[in-house]
N, C-alpha and C positions, 0 to 999 in steps of 0.2 A: 792566290787565295782572295776571296771576296769578304769584305767587312760590311757591317751595317753602317758604321760611321768611321770616316778617316778624318783625323784632326791634324792640321798642319801647324806646327808650333807647340811648344810646351811651356810657355810662360803662364802668367796668372789667368789669361783667358783660355789658353789651350788645355793645360792640365786639369783645370777645374771642369771644363766642358767634357773632357774625356771621362773623368771619374763619374760625373753626373750621368752621362749617357750609359756608362757601364752599370751604374746603380739601377737604371731604368730597364736593364736587360739587353742592351745592345752589345754586339761584338765590335770592339773598338781597336783601332791602330792609331798611334801617335807618330808623326814624322817630324823630326827636328834636325836641322842642318848644323846647329851649334851644340852647346851643352844643355842638358836638361835643365829646365827652369827659365830659359829665355833670358832676355835683357834684364828684367827686374831682378832676378836672382844673381846673375853673373856680372852685370855691368851697370846696374841701376840702384834700385831701392835698397837692397840688402848690403852690398859692399859700401855704398856711401854712408848708410846709417851705422854700419860697423865702425868705419873710420871716425865718424862724428862721435860715437860713444867713447872711443879711445881718447879723442881730443878733449871731450868733456871731463873724462876721468883725470886727465893731466891737469886741466884747469882747476878741478876741485883740490888736487894735491897742492897746487900753487896757493890755494886759500886755506890750507890746513891750519896755519898758525892762528887764524881768526877763531878756530874751533878749539883752541888749546892743545893742538897736536903739532909737535916739532918733527918735521921730516927734513933730513939733510941729504945732500948729494943725490938728488934724483934727476933723471933726464929721460928724454924720449928715445927709445930704441925703435926707430921707424921701420927697419926691415922686419922686426918682430911684430909690429903693428900690422904690416902688410900680410905677414904669415898668418896672423890671427884672422884677418879678413878672409884669406883663402880657405882657412879651416871652417869658418862659418858657412861659406858658400858650399864647400864640399859636403858638410853635414846635412844642410838643407836639400842639396841636390840628391843625396842618397835617400833622403826622406821621401822625395817625390818619386824616385825610382821604385822604392819599396811599396809605395801606394799603387803604382801601376801594376806591380807584380801581384799585390793582394786582390786587385780587381780583374786580373787576367787581361790586362791591356797590353798589347804588343807595342814595343818601341823600336822604331827604325831610325838610325842615324843617317841622314842624307838630305839632299835638296830636292824638294818636290816640284814637279811641273805638271800642269794639266795637259793630258792628251785629248780627253773628251770629258763630258760631264759625269762620267762614272769610272774614269780611269786616270791614275797618276803615274808618271814616270819618276822614280826616286833614284837619284844619282848619289851613290855612296863612295867611300874610299876604295872599296874592294870590288864592288859590282853595282850594276844598275838593275833595280827591281821594277816590276809593274804591280801597282796596287789597285785592285778593283773595289768599288764601294757603292753603296746605295745612296748615301748622303755624305756631305763633307762640311767640315767647319774650318774656316781659314782663320788662323790666329798667329800671323807671322810678325806682329809687333811693329816696331819703328826703328829708325836709325837717327843718329845725331844730325842736326841741321848744319849747314856750312855757309860760308860767305864766298862770293865769287872771287874776291881779291885776296882772301886769306884762307889757305888750305893747311890743315894739320900735317906736320911732317914727322911727328913722333919724337922729335928732338927738342926744339924750342917751342914750336906751336903744337899744342896738345889738344886732342879731343877728350871728351869726358871718359871714354874708355881708356885712353892712354894714361890719364893721370891716376887711375886706380891701380896702376902697376908700377909707378915710379918707386925707386928705392931710397930716395933722399929728399928731404923737405927742401923745396926751393927757397932761397933767401928772399926772393921777390917774385910775385906772381901777379900778372895782369889778367883779369877776367873780362872777356867780351860778352856782355849780356847780363842784365840785372833782373832777370826773371827768377823763378823758383830755384832752378839748378845752379845758376850763377851765384845767388846770395848764399845758398847752402855751402858751396865750396869756398866762398869768401870767408864765411864764418868759421868753417873748419880750419883752413890754413892760417887764418889769423890766430886762432887758439894754439896752433902748432908752432907759431913764431915767424911765419912769413910776413913780409911787407906786402900787403894786398891792395891792389887798385882795381875798382870795378868801373867799366865804361859802358854806359847805357845810352842808346840813341833817343829814348823817350824822356819825357820830363821828370820821371821818377822811377825808382826801382819798384818791383812788384806792382806793376800797373793794374793788374786785375784784382788786387786786394783793396780793402777799404783804405781811403787816402790817409785817414788819421793813423791807422795802424802802420802803414808804410812809412809815414813821417816819423813815428816813434822809433821804428827799427833803424831808419837812416841815422837819427841822432845817436842811438846806441852804438851802431857800427863805427860811426865817425869818432865817437868818444874812445873807442877801442883801437883807433889808429888806422882804420880802413879808409882809403880815399875813394870817394864815390863821385864820378864825373857823369852827370846827366846831360841830356841834350848834346851828347858828344859821340864821336865816331872814330874808330881806328881806321886810318887811311892806308898805312903801309907798315910792314914789318920787315926789317932787313937785319939779319943776324939777331942781335939782342936789342936793337934800337926800334922803338915803336913811335910812329908819328900819329898824333891824335888831334882831330879837329874839335875844338871846344867853341862855345859861343863867342868867346873873346879872341879867338884866333888859334893857330896851330902851335902845338908844342911837341917836343921829342923827349921821351924818357927811356931809360935803360932798365930792362928787366931780365931775370934769369929764364923765366918760363911765361908763356902765354896760353891761357885756356879758353877755348871757344865754346860758349854756351848759348847757342842761338836757336833753341827749340828742337823739336823732333819732327821727323818726316815719316809718314806711313810707308811700310816696307812691302811692296807688292809687285815691283817691276819684273822680278825673276820667276814669277809663277806661271807666266804665259796665259794670263787670264783671257787674252784675245782668242785663244783656241776654243773657248766655250762661250765667248760673248758676254762675260761679266762686265758690268758697267763700273768704271773707276776713273778717278782723275788724280791730280796732285794732292788733293785733300783726303784721298783714301777710297776704299771700296764703298759703293753705295748699298745701303741696306734699308729694309723697312722696320717697323716696330717689333717684328719677331726676329730680327737680326738675319733675315733671309735676303740674299741678293736677288737680282732680277732673274737669275736662273733657279728654277724650282729645285729644292733639295740641297742647294749650296748656300751656306751661311758664312758670315764673317763677324768677328768680335775683336774688341780691344783696340790697340793703337792703330791697327791697319784700317779701321773705319774712321779714324781721325776724331777730332773734336775734344775728347776729354783727356786722353793720355794719362789715365790713372789706373793703377793696378787693380784696385778694388772695383772700379767700374767695369774693367775687363772681365773680372771674375763673375760679376752679376750678369753681364752680357753672355758669358760662356754658359751659365746655368740656363738662361732663357733659350739660347740656341740649341742646347742639348735637349731641353724639354720639347721644343717645337720639332726637332729632328726625330724625336721619339713619339710624336703624335699628341703631345700635351700642349694645348693652346696657352701661350705665355708671352708676356711683354715685360720690358724693363721699366721699373719705376724710377724716373730721373728727378722726381719732385724735390727730394732732400739729399744733396750730395755734399758731404764735408770736404774741406781741403786742409791739408797739413803740410807745413813747411818746417824742416828741421834745422833752422838757424839757431843761434844762441843770442837772446832767448827764442824759444819756439813761437811759431805763429800758426793759428788754426782758425777756421771760419766755417760758418754754414749760413745759407740764406743770402739775402741781398746786401750789397754795400750801401752806404748812405747816399752816394751819388746815383746809384741805380734806382734807389727808392724815390729820390727826388724826381728823376725822369719819368717814373711811373705815376707820379702825382699823389702818392700816399700822404696823409697827414699823420705824423709820427711823434713819438716821444722817445727820448734816448736816456739810458742809464749807463753810468760808468763806475767802475770800482778798481782802484789801483792795488797791485800786489803788495805795495809798501804798507798797506793797512791790513794785510792778512797775516794772522798769527803764524801759520805754517811756513809761509814764504819768508818771514823774518827769521824763524828758526833755521830754515835751510840756507839763509843768506842769499836768497834769490828773489830780490824785491823789485827788479825792473819789470815794467810792463803794466798791463791793465786788461780788464774785460769790458767790452762795449756791447750793450744790448739795445736793439732797435725794435720798437713795438708799434703796431698799428693802433692809433688812438680810437678808431671806430670799433674794431673787433676785439681789441685787447690781446691779440695773438702776436707772437714773436715773428718778426720778419727777417731778422739777422742777428747772429751772435759772432763777435770777432774778438779773438784773444791773442795777446802777445805777452808771453811770460812763461814761467816754469811749467813743464808738462802740459802745455797748451794742446798738443796733439792727442793727448789722452782725455783732457777735460772737455774738449769740444763735443764729445759724444753725449754728454748730458744735454747740450743744446739740440743735438740731432734728435734725440728721443723726445724731448719736449716739443719740438716743431712737428715731428712726425705724428705725435699724439694730439696736436692742436691744443696744447695746454694754454689756457688763458693765464695772464700773469698773476691774477689774484689767487689762482690755484697754486701756481709755482711758488709764490711768495710764502705760502703756508707749509711748504715741504720742509721736513726736518733734516738738516745736514749734520753730520758729525762735526766735532770740533776738537783740536784744530786741524783742518784739512784745506788743501788748495781749492777744492771745488766749492767752498763757501763763497769764493769770489764771484761765481756765476749767480748764486742766489742773491748776493749783495748787489750785483749789477741790475738784476731784475727788480729788486726792492728799490733801487735808486731811480728807476723809471718813474715811480710815484713819490720820490724823495722820502722813502721809508728806511733807507739803509742807516742803521744806528751807529755803525762804525765809521761814518763820515762826519766831519765837523759841520755845524750849522753855517749856512751861507750868510 
């Protein structure tokens, strides 16, 4: 059977592009070698945030006495936490499958390989199919990065996929990598009671975030008992003994589990791209602004093209690829991309960091507002963190907003809309916000740019 569009992969890039193409009138087939939903649903965003939510709930119960509520004899039932995570995945997976059915999108479970630029071989459990298509969208995602001297064994040394299926909270956990994934897992297992150590080869954790925000998080995590070793490297793991090279010399520590969090790698080596001459390298498949490869009619979206490794960017690329594949001229707008990190407290940002701004030579003014001065944060008992706003002195437009604090991943979208709308800060400063709400902190930080925040003391 010939299809207008074949989509390889059913993650945020794949399933969104398939549905958009169907909406535009195309006959679509989706080919997926794993479970519907891809890495994001099954091994990434959804399961990690589900576990984090359980850990946060547990942490709130630990603080119940502060709110006048006495809770006795409560404990974590970790197997049930994992079961809940599995139920969430299943429910959302069924949701995607039902969307495919509603749009008459055919789903084939199997591994796709290019035979030529209009034909795929799909190897399934029971049989091998040949799928013919006019156009194709590759959305195969990425896999966990690895180290040459440290390979996950599923026992002591775990990948990020492995740790999502453990049935017992480790008494101690060493995390290799202080990027987004590493610090999220560090925060999660610290709340669950593990003794956590983070080893980062660079001078600080979250190297791509604003340095001030990274510093605030480091202090908070250390205060909660997480050991953070920067400028350090894991040299060898033997049984449960880990040898670490620190600036002051080598040390050995014993841990129950080691988690490897060293980034993601585009997943494209099994597609036989060479059969049709698609250009790709270790950084992913090369595409133009329309998400089209060097082969006309073949597109690629999401992690497989590298650079962003964000589910929502994958979805935006998927929409653009589907539109172009259906004859609508379209390009992705990368001008305003928020980032969200589900640590405790959460971190979110949009725009440039202070150091990036300095390199570009802007003349700026900066406003800051602490959550400790926000009424709702005090009510919630979540007062750690701050909002930082960076504004161009010349244009009065926002260049960056950086948040560390409660619900930062939700709050950041106020900054996204303000920056996308090119709001000048004098306009922003006059917007009416409800009270008491956490989002007032963003208004207050913008007011502090001009030292107009009335809830901050006079200097």
